[in-house]
Steps between C-alpha positions, in 0.01 A plus 500: 500500500700184549423287803871429556817422305382147425176630349696755297734226378216277385330786316827606341572140399171492309632788286821308429362161400621543142850429636406157637694231315772743393858514628421731791668585830308702758726739693359665811620818669535439874330503724152608390527372145571142601144392601370660179768324294415169668143507370621586150760223502235250609257609230762491225671183631825698487807512724539794736796684644564852627731789428696674773387860458451767765344843497734779611283725714547867587657501849234723654218325310605140433171418329595743219734338247796705384629195316542124505783251482526144368787281618610183329662383178359808327487779756331830422420828675208727408494860619173693522651836408180697567471370857873550563479859376183588690627354828851641466668163554875511443697229319664392827161462669371301201806273508460443874134407458585271209773326703246431776264338248784290355571372853135397531518327160809309619311388810206379291727318255653308786159420650326396178781316321372166620148545363557668163505265201792521259342639183674625187273773362700559180280461194183478706190714542531667840189623677608757760244524780438735792193574714480845344705787361528844657799692357620215279862525617532143630322352199716697256820385673379140495399513133831651387699242696288214362542629144878462535452125552409450134134416551259466210230726636420697817142530618429726796191386689350682799149530645512881520715778353477872412445544127782757475748256657382226263578734211846562644568124521394422142858509376606246764260219408329352195168493686356651818192340655316680780142477619430820693608862507380830644575870481640606738643155561587515870650196671504145361334379820190708425407243233485218755260415781771301674859616443725385787874545520664173401786326678790296366308198628207587274733503199650165596149357544403605145795314348431197714136501385606506135748217554235293678239554228750403227600174667 
């Protein structure tokens, strides 16, 4: 088990050291992926940013992803057709849930615009980082949106992921690095001793730490 997200990030960074010295950008998925991404960016001496992606949860069970949406220059929506079919979610309900997540993305964009560095990822190796993968919907949406930016290579890096989801993501990245798995997988938090909910302030603090260490 990982002690916390920082521990997971340091251990994941050790598996990515071959990318140190290359033209790399570390891209975290908020909020939980940002502390993990911070440790990787430090270890690789690479710049870090984040992608505005949100899980679209089933209304009655918001922890269950029926899709994900990325908003930005290259927006993208992923639908988890199996979950949508099994839960009987209509297109109008899906659209309503997606609109709510886009509103939250807009709020975060406004809040974080002052701390995010301006980075052109075209032609670069992008390491996409989260604190774990459950259904893979948010990571798939992020990877597809990043691919449209003309990057050289996408590497998905997470501390824990189900092997079947990793297999499903293989077409969306040149490499997938993960440290732990289990069957059945359960929740991402089950791989951590300390797995608190993170605030916007925690995200801001991570970017401030990276700026301070680089100066």
